[in-house]
PDB file as gemmi writes it, atoms N, CA and C in Angstrom:
CRYST1    1.000    1.000    1.000  90.00  90.00  90.00 P 1                      
ATOM      1  N   UNK A   1       1.459   2.766  -9.499  1.00  0.00           N  
ATOM      2  CA  UNK A   1       0.834   1.388  -9.101  1.00  0.00           C  
ATOM      3  C   UNK A   1       1.887   0.786  -8.074  1.00  0.00           C  
ATOM      4  N   UNK A   2       1.100   0.127  -6.992  1.00  0.00           N  
ATOM      5  CA  UNK A   2       1.710  -0.399  -5.987  1.00  0.00           C  
ATOM      6  C   UNK A   2       1.600  -1.772  -6.363  1.00  0.00           C  
ATOM      7  N   UNK A   3       3.056  -2.357  -6.405  1.00  0.00           N  
ATOM      8  CA  UNK A   3       3.136  -3.806  -6.943  1.00  0.00           C  
ATOM      9  C   UNK A   3       2.603  -4.753  -5.780  1.00  0.00           C  
ATOM     10  N   UNK A   4       2.259  -5.912  -6.173  1.00  0.00           N  
ATOM     11  CA  UNK A   4       1.784  -6.968  -5.388  1.00  0.00           C  
ATOM     12  C   UNK A   4       2.989  -7.498  -4.553  1.00  0.00           C  
ATOM     13  N   UNK A   5       2.627  -7.774  -3.233  1.00  0.00           N  
ATOM     14  CA  UNK A   5       3.637  -8.421  -2.270  1.00  0.00           C  
ATOM     15  C   UNK A   5       2.830  -8.845  -1.167  1.00  0.00           C  
ATOM     16  N   UNK A   6       3.368  -9.943  -0.603  1.00  0.00           N  
ATOM     17  CA  UNK A   6       2.881 -10.620   0.626  1.00  0.00           C  
ATOM     18  C   UNK A   6       1.627 -10.847   0.466  1.00  0.00           C  
ATOM     19  N   UNK A   7       0.960 -11.139  -0.679  1.00  0.00           N  
ATOM     20  CA  UNK A   7      -0.346 -11.704  -1.228  1.00  0.00           C  
ATOM     21  C   UNK A   7      -1.256 -10.494  -1.290  1.00  0.00           C  
ATOM     22  N   UNK A   8      -0.660  -9.098  -1.191  1.00  0.00           N  
ATOM     23  CA  UNK A   8      -1.661  -8.040  -1.412  1.00  0.00           C  
ATOM     24  C   UNK A   8      -1.697  -7.651  -2.705  1.00  0.00           C  
ATOM     25  N   UNK A   9      -2.821  -7.380  -3.310  1.00  0.00           N  
ATOM     26  CA  UNK A   9      -3.057  -6.688  -4.675  1.00  0.00           C  
ATOM     27  C   UNK A   9      -3.749  -5.464  -4.543  1.00  0.00           C  
ATOM     28  N   UNK A  10      -3.038  -4.370  -4.730  1.00  0.00           N  
ATOM     29  CA  UNK A  10      -3.540  -2.973  -4.567  1.00  0.00           C  
ATOM     30  C   UNK A  10      -4.086  -2.496  -5.829  1.00  0.00           C  
ATOM     31  N   UNK A  11      -5.333  -1.883  -5.673  1.00  0.00           N  
ATOM     32  CA  UNK A  11      -5.830  -1.222  -6.635  1.00  0.00           C  
ATOM     33  C   UNK A  11      -6.181   0.262  -6.462  1.00  0.00           C  
ATOM     34  N   UNK A  12      -6.280   1.237  -7.387  1.00  0.00           N  
ATOM     35  CA  UNK A  12      -6.392   2.562  -7.192  1.00  0.00           C  
ATOM     36  C   UNK A  12      -7.834   2.984  -6.713  1.00  0.00           C  
ATOM     37  N   UNK A  13      -7.989   4.016  -5.911  1.00  0.00           N  
ATOM     38  CA  UNK A  13      -9.336   4.521  -5.702  1.00  0.00           C  
ATOM     39  C   UNK A  13      -9.589   5.842  -6.283  1.00  0.00           C  
ATOM     40  N   UNK A  14      -8.802   6.311  -7.446  1.00  0.00           N  
ATOM     41  CA  UNK A  14      -8.868   7.563  -7.869  1.00  0.00           C  
ATOM     42  C   UNK A  14      -8.594   7.132  -9.443  1.00  0.00           C  
ATOM     43  N   UNK A  15      -8.759   8.337 -10.084  1.00  0.00           N  
ATOM     44  CA  UNK A  15      -8.596   8.438 -11.659  1.00  0.00           C  
ATOM     45  C   UNK A  15      -7.247   9.082 -11.927  1.00  0.00           C  
ATOM     46  N   UNK A  16      -6.607   8.334 -12.956  1.00  0.00           N  
ATOM     47  CA  UNK A  16      -5.226   9.020 -13.177  1.00  0.00           C  
ATOM     48  C   UNK A  16      -5.474  10.532 -13.541  1.00  0.00           C  
ATOM     49  N   UNK A  17      -4.370  11.334 -13.095  1.00  0.00           N  
ATOM     50  CA  UNK A  17      -4.370  12.853 -13.240  1.00  0.00           C  
ATOM     51  C   UNK A  17      -4.752  13.500 -12.152  1.00  0.00           C  
ATOM     52  N   UNK A  18      -5.540  12.874 -11.287  1.00  0.00           N  
ATOM     53  CA  UNK A  18      -6.080  13.308  -9.952  1.00  0.00           C  
ATOM     54  C   UNK A  18      -4.985  13.354  -8.872  1.00  0.00           C  
ATOM     55  N   UNK A  19      -5.201  14.269  -7.816  1.00  0.00           N  
ATOM     56  CA  UNK A  19      -4.225  14.160  -6.907  1.00  0.00           C  
ATOM     57  C   UNK A  19      -4.132  12.790  -5.946  1.00  0.00           C  
ATOM     58  N   UNK A  20      -3.027  12.471  -5.368  1.00  0.00           N  
ATOM     59  CA  UNK A  20      -3.076  11.223  -4.693  1.00  0.00           C  
ATOM     60  C   UNK A  20      -4.167  10.795  -3.832  1.00  0.00           C  
ATOM     61  N   UNK A  21      -4.642   9.702  -3.991  1.00  0.00           N  
ATOM     62  CA  UNK A  21      -5.527   8.998  -3.078  1.00  0.00           C  
ATOM     63  C   UNK A  21      -5.340   7.604  -2.503  1.00  0.00           C  
ATOM     64  N   UNK A  22      -6.115   7.371  -1.897  1.00  0.00           N  
ATOM     65  CA  UNK A  22      -5.894   5.778  -1.215  1.00  0.00           C  
ATOM     66  C   UNK A  22      -5.993   4.662  -2.444  1.00  0.00           C  
ATOM     67  N   UNK A  23      -5.250   3.733  -2.220  1.00  0.00           N  
ATOM     68  CA  UNK A  23      -5.276   2.569  -2.960  1.00  0.00           C  
ATOM     69  C   UNK A  23      -5.679   1.543  -1.669  1.00  0.00           C  
ATOM     70  N   UNK A  24      -6.381   0.369  -2.225  1.00  0.00           N  
ATOM     71  CA  UNK A  24      -6.670  -0.685  -1.249  1.00  0.00           C  
ATOM     72  C   UNK A  24      -6.410  -2.052  -1.866  1.00  0.00           C  
ATOM     73  N   UNK A  25      -6.034  -3.060  -1.003  1.00  0.00           N  
ATOM     74  CA  UNK A  25      -5.844  -4.411  -1.421  1.00  0.00           C  
ATOM     75  C   UNK A  25      -7.180  -4.917  -1.663  1.00  0.00           C  
ATOM     76  N   UNK A  26      -7.388  -5.395  -2.891  1.00  0.00           N  
ATOM     77  CA  UNK A  26      -8.742  -5.805  -3.122  1.00  0.00           C  
ATOM     78  C   UNK A  26      -9.086  -7.235  -2.467  1.00  0.00           C  
ATOM     79  N   UNK A  27      -8.102  -7.734  -1.904  1.00  0.00           N  
ATOM     80  CA  UNK A  27      -8.247  -9.179  -1.208  1.00  0.00           C  
ATOM     81  C   UNK A  27      -8.786  -8.836   0.270  1.00  0.00           C  
ATOM     82  N   UNK A  28      -8.011  -8.014   0.964  1.00  0.00           N  
ATOM     83  CA  UNK A  28      -8.169  -7.861   2.330  1.00  0.00           C  
ATOM     84  C   UNK A  28      -8.523  -6.563   2.796  1.00  0.00           C  
ATOM     85  N   UNK A  29      -8.408  -5.541   1.920  1.00  0.00           N  
ATOM     86  CA  UNK A  29      -8.971  -4.136   2.267  1.00  0.00           C  
ATOM     87  C   UNK A  29      -7.808  -3.165   3.021  1.00  0.00           C  
ATOM     88  N   UNK A  30      -6.652  -3.821   3.131  1.00  0.00           N  
ATOM     89  CA  UNK A  30      -5.592  -2.874   3.807  1.00  0.00           C  
ATOM     90  C   UNK A  30      -5.462  -1.621   2.842  1.00  0.00           C  
ATOM     91  N   UNK A  31      -5.150  -0.367   3.333  1.00  0.00           N  
ATOM     92  CA  UNK A  31      -5.070   0.860   2.530  1.00  0.00           C  
ATOM     93  C   UNK A  31      -3.800   1.249   2.407  1.00  0.00           C  
ATOM     94  N   UNK A  32      -3.344   1.906   1.325  1.00  0.00           N  
ATOM     95  CA  UNK A  32      -2.020   2.468   1.230  1.00  0.00           C  
ATOM     96  C   UNK A  32      -2.238   3.663   0.132  1.00  0.00           C  
ATOM     97  N   UNK A  33      -1.161   4.780   0.326  1.00  0.00           N  
ATOM     98  CA  UNK A  33      -1.321   5.755  -0.581  1.00  0.00           C  
ATOM     99  C   UNK A  33      -0.007   6.086  -1.216  1.00  0.00           C  
ATOM    100  N   UNK A  34       0.170   6.055  -2.417  1.00  0.00           N  
ATOM    101  CA  UNK A  34       1.256   6.191  -3.307  1.00  0.00           C  
ATOM    102  C   UNK A  34       1.364   7.913  -3.374  1.00  0.00           C  
ATOM    103  N   UNK A  35       2.481   8.326  -3.100  1.00  0.00           N  
ATOM    104  CA  UNK A  35       2.557   9.872  -2.933  1.00  0.00           C  
ATOM    105  C   UNK A  35       3.178  10.284  -4.227  1.00  0.00           C  
ATOM    106  N   UNK A  36       3.182  11.622  -4.662  1.00  0.00           N  
ATOM    107  CA  UNK A  36       3.967  12.119  -5.757  1.00  0.00           C  
ATOM    108  C   UNK A  36       5.391  12.004  -5.799  1.00  0.00           C  
ATOM    109  N   UNK A  37       6.160  11.967  -4.569  1.00  0.00           N  
ATOM    110  CA  UNK A  37       7.411  11.872  -4.564  1.00  0.00           C  
ATOM    111  C   UNK A  37       7.812  10.381  -4.722  1.00  0.00           C  
ATOM    112  N   UNK A  38       6.949   9.380  -5.056  1.00  0.00           N  
ATOM    113  CA  UNK A  38       7.209   7.951  -5.095  1.00  0.00           C  
ATOM    114  C   UNK A  38       7.341   7.124  -3.949  1.00  0.00           C  
ATOM    115  N   UNK A  39       7.097   7.819  -2.841  1.00  0.00           N  
ATOM    116  CA  UNK A  39       6.974   6.999  -1.536  1.00  0.00           C  
ATOM    117  C   UNK A  39       5.580   6.416  -1.327  1.00  0.00           C  
ATOM    118  N   UNK A  40       5.457   5.727  -0.518  1.00  0.00           N  
ATOM    119  CA  UNK A  40       4.237   4.822  -0.338  1.00  0.00           C  
ATOM    120  C   UNK A  40       3.933   4.799   1.245  1.00  0.00           C  
ATOM    121  N   UNK A  41       2.624   4.999   1.721  1.00  0.00           N  
ATOM    122  CA  UNK A  41       2.373   4.943   2.959  1.00  0.00           C  
ATOM    123  C   UNK A  41       1.340   3.925   3.113  1.00  0.00           C  
ATOM    124  N   UNK A  42       1.698   2.969   3.999  1.00  0.00           N  
ATOM    125  CA  UNK A  42       0.850   1.829   4.215  1.00  0.00           C  
ATOM    126  C   UNK A  42      -0.029   2.125   5.546  1.00  0.00           C  
ATOM    127  N   UNK A  43      -1.134   2.156   5.627  1.00  0.00           N  
ATOM    128  CA  UNK A  43      -2.095   2.444   6.787  1.00  0.00           C  
ATOM    129  C   UNK A  43      -2.187   1.215   7.664  1.00  0.00           C  
ATOM    130  N   UNK A  44      -0.959   0.739   8.380  1.00  0.00           N  
ATOM    131  CA  UNK A  44      -1.123  -0.057   9.286  1.00  0.00           C  
ATOM    132  C   UNK A  44      -0.643   0.063  10.514  1.00  0.00           C  
ATOM    133  N   UNK A  45      -0.924  -0.596  11.604  1.00  0.00           N  
ATOM    134  CA  UNK A  45      -0.387  -0.165  12.838  1.00  0.00           C  
ATOM    135  C   UNK A  45      -0.777   1.119  13.317  1.00  0.00           C  
ATOM    136  N   UNK A  46      -0.138   1.604  14.419  1.00  0.00           N  
ATOM    137  CA  UNK A  46      -0.616   2.892  15.149  1.00  0.00           C  
ATOM    138  C   UNK A  46      -0.078   4.137  14.237  1.00  0.00           C  
ATOM    139  N   UNK A  47       1.013   3.990  13.836  1.00  0.00           N  
ATOM    140  CA  UNK A  47       1.460   5.114  12.983  1.00  0.00           C  
ATOM    141  C   UNK A  47       1.738   4.957  11.502  1.00  0.00           C  
ATOM    142  N   UNK A  48       1.272   3.764  10.827  1.00  0.00           N  
ATOM    143  CA  UNK A  48       1.564   3.641   9.634  1.00  0.00           C  
ATOM    144  C   UNK A  48       2.954   3.286   9.161  1.00  0.00           C  
ATOM    145  N   UNK A  49       3.369   2.926   8.047  1.00  0.00           N  
ATOM    146  CA  UNK A  49       4.755   2.547   7.536  1.00  0.00           C  
ATOM    147  C   UNK A  49       4.794   3.372   6.189  1.00  0.00           C  
ATOM    148  N   UNK A  50       5.855   4.314   6.131  1.00  0.00           N  
ATOM    149  CA  UNK A  50       6.190   4.840   4.913  1.00  0.00           C  
ATOM    150  C   UNK A  50       7.538   4.134   4.364  1.00  0.00           C  
ATOM    151  N   UNK A  51       7.418   3.970   2.874  1.00  0.00           N  
ATOM    152  CA  UNK A  51       8.501   3.421   2.033  1.00  0.00           C  
ATOM    153  C   UNK A  51       8.689   4.320   1.087  1.00  0.00           C  
ATOM    154  N   UNK A  52      10.036   4.675   0.982  1.00  0.00           N  
ATOM    155  CA  UNK A  52      10.651   5.515  -0.115  1.00  0.00           C  
ATOM    156  C   UNK A  52      11.602   4.735  -1.006  1.00  0.00           C  
ATOM    157  N   UNK A  53      11.417   4.952  -2.419  1.00  0.00           N  
ATOM    158  CA  UNK A  53      12.176   4.014  -3.249  1.00  0.00           C  
ATOM    159  C   UNK A  53      13.803   4.201  -2.992  1.00  0.00           C  
ATOM    160  N   UNK A  54      14.261   5.399  -2.416  1.00  0.00           N  
ATOM    161  CA  UNK A  54      15.729   5.356  -2.341  1.00  0.00           C  
ATOM    162  C   UNK A  54      16.129   4.542  -1.140  1.00  0.00           C  
ATOM    163  N   UNK A  55      15.079   4.097  -0.277  1.00  0.00           N  
ATOM    164  CA  UNK A  55      15.475   3.220   0.888  1.00  0.00           C  
ATOM    165  C   UNK A  55      16.001   1.925   0.393  1.00  0.00           C  
ATOM    166  N   UNK A  56      15.704   1.510  -0.902  1.00  0.00           N  
ATOM    167  CA  UNK A  56      16.123   0.262  -1.581  1.00  0.00           C  
ATOM    168  C   UNK A  56      15.739  -0.890  -0.781  1.00  0.00           C  
ATOM    169  N   UNK A  57      14.740  -0.798   0.283  1.00  0.00           N  
ATOM    170  CA  UNK A  57      14.147  -2.165   0.900  1.00  0.00           C  
ATOM    171  C   UNK A  57      13.129  -2.696   0.086  1.00  0.00           C  
ATOM    172  N   UNK A  58      13.248  -3.966  -0.100  1.00  0.00           N  
ATOM    173  CA  UNK A  58      12.136  -4.594  -0.794  1.00  0.00           C  
ATOM    174  C   UNK A  58      10.942  -4.604  -0.096  1.00  0.00           C  
ATOM    175  N   UNK A  59       9.859  -4.579  -0.785  1.00  0.00           N  
ATOM    176  CA  UNK A  59       8.327  -4.424  -0.267  1.00  0.00           C  
ATOM    177  C   UNK A  59       8.210  -5.689   0.878  1.00  0.00           C  
ATOM    178  N   UNK A  60       8.601  -6.957   0.349  1.00  0.00           N  
ATOM    179  CA  UNK A  60       8.418  -8.056   1.251  1.00  0.00           C  
ATOM    180  C   UNK A  60       9.248  -7.908   2.513  1.00  0.00           C  
ATOM    181  N   UNK A  61      10.014  -6.932   2.603  1.00  0.00           N  
ATOM    182  CA  UNK A  61      10.940  -6.847   4.054  1.00  0.00           C  
ATOM    183  C   UNK A  61      10.352  -5.898   4.980  1.00  0.00           C  
ATOM    184  N   UNK A  62       9.365  -5.273   4.568  1.00  0.00           N  
ATOM    185  CA  UNK A  62       8.575  -3.976   5.341  1.00  0.00           C  
ATOM    186  C   UNK A  62       7.823  -4.871   6.336  1.00  0.00           C  
ATOM    187  N   UNK A  63       7.583  -4.171   7.407  1.00  0.00           N  
ATOM    188  CA  UNK A  63       6.600  -4.604   8.583  1.00  0.00           C  
ATOM    189  C   UNK A  63       5.212  -4.593   8.287  1.00  0.00           C  
ATOM    190  N   UNK A  64       4.784  -4.785   7.040  1.00  0.00           N  
ATOM    191  CA  UNK A  64       3.386  -4.785   6.571  1.00  0.00           C  
ATOM    192  C   UNK A  64       2.869  -6.245   6.710  1.00  0.00           C  
ATOM    193  N   UNK A  65       1.824  -6.443   7.458  1.00  0.00           N  
ATOM    194  CA  UNK A  65       1.285  -7.776   7.648  1.00  0.00           C  
ATOM    195  C   UNK A  65       0.960  -8.342   6.372  1.00  0.00           C  
ATOM    196  N   UNK A  66       1.149  -9.861   6.134  1.00  0.00           N  
ATOM    197  CA  UNK A  66       0.796 -10.445   4.896  1.00  0.00           C  
ATOM    198  C   UNK A  66      -0.826 -10.370   4.777  1.00  0.00           C  
ATOM    199  N   UNK A  67      -1.087 -10.290   3.598  1.00  0.00           N  
ATOM    200  CA  UNK A  67      -2.657 -10.491   3.228  1.00  0.00           C  
ATOM    201  C   UNK A  67      -3.401 -11.534   3.871  1.00  0.00           C  
ATOM    202  N   UNK A  68      -4.518 -11.102   4.526  1.00  0.00           N  
ATOM    203  CA  UNK A  68      -5.125 -12.352   5.191  1.00  0.00           C  
ATOM    204  C   UNK A  68      -6.374 -12.745   4.304  1.00  0.00           C  
ATOM    205  N   UNK A  69      -6.448 -12.313   3.092  1.00  0.00           N  
ATOM    206  CA  UNK A  69      -7.468 -12.641   2.187  1.00  0.00           C  
ATOM    207  C   UNK A  69      -8.808 -12.575   2.611  1.00  0.00           C  
ATOM    208  N   UNK A  70      -9.170 -11.938   3.791  1.00  0.00           N  
ATOM    209  CA  UNK A  70     -10.425 -11.742   4.140  1.00  0.00           C  
ATOM    210  C   UNK A  70     -10.651 -10.249   4.512  1.00  0.00           C  
ATOM    211  N   UNK A  71     -11.778  -9.687   3.625  1.00  0.00           N  
ATOM    212  CA  UNK A  71     -11.991  -8.279   3.767  1.00  0.00           C  
ATOM    213  C   UNK A  71     -12.550  -7.831   5.231  1.00  0.00           C  
ATOM    214  N   UNK A  72     -11.707  -6.942   5.894  1.00  0.00           N  
ATOM    215  CA  UNK A  72     -12.330  -6.636   7.253  1.00  0.00           C  
ATOM    216  C   UNK A  72     -13.668  -5.903   7.261  1.00  0.00           C  
ATOM    217  N   UNK A  73     -14.590  -6.113   8.368  1.00  0.00           N  
ATOM    218  CA  UNK A  73     -15.884  -5.506   8.288  1.00  0.00           C  
ATOM    219  C   UNK A  73     -15.877  -4.100   8.531  1.00  0.00           C  
TER     220      UNK A  73                                                      
END                                                                             
């Protein structure tokens, strides 16, 4: 599960026990993938942003834009 941060609330797009799949913010639609190694990929910007648990960087400090609360078209 990806915790809430910067106004985002991520929900899973797959069933437990299946391989990793995309999550999305149910408020604005930003996509992210929680990987088996515990890292998270946020699909933002040109290259996206990886977050690894061992980096010890709080999610709020990542360059992920805050939730704009409007689902993109």
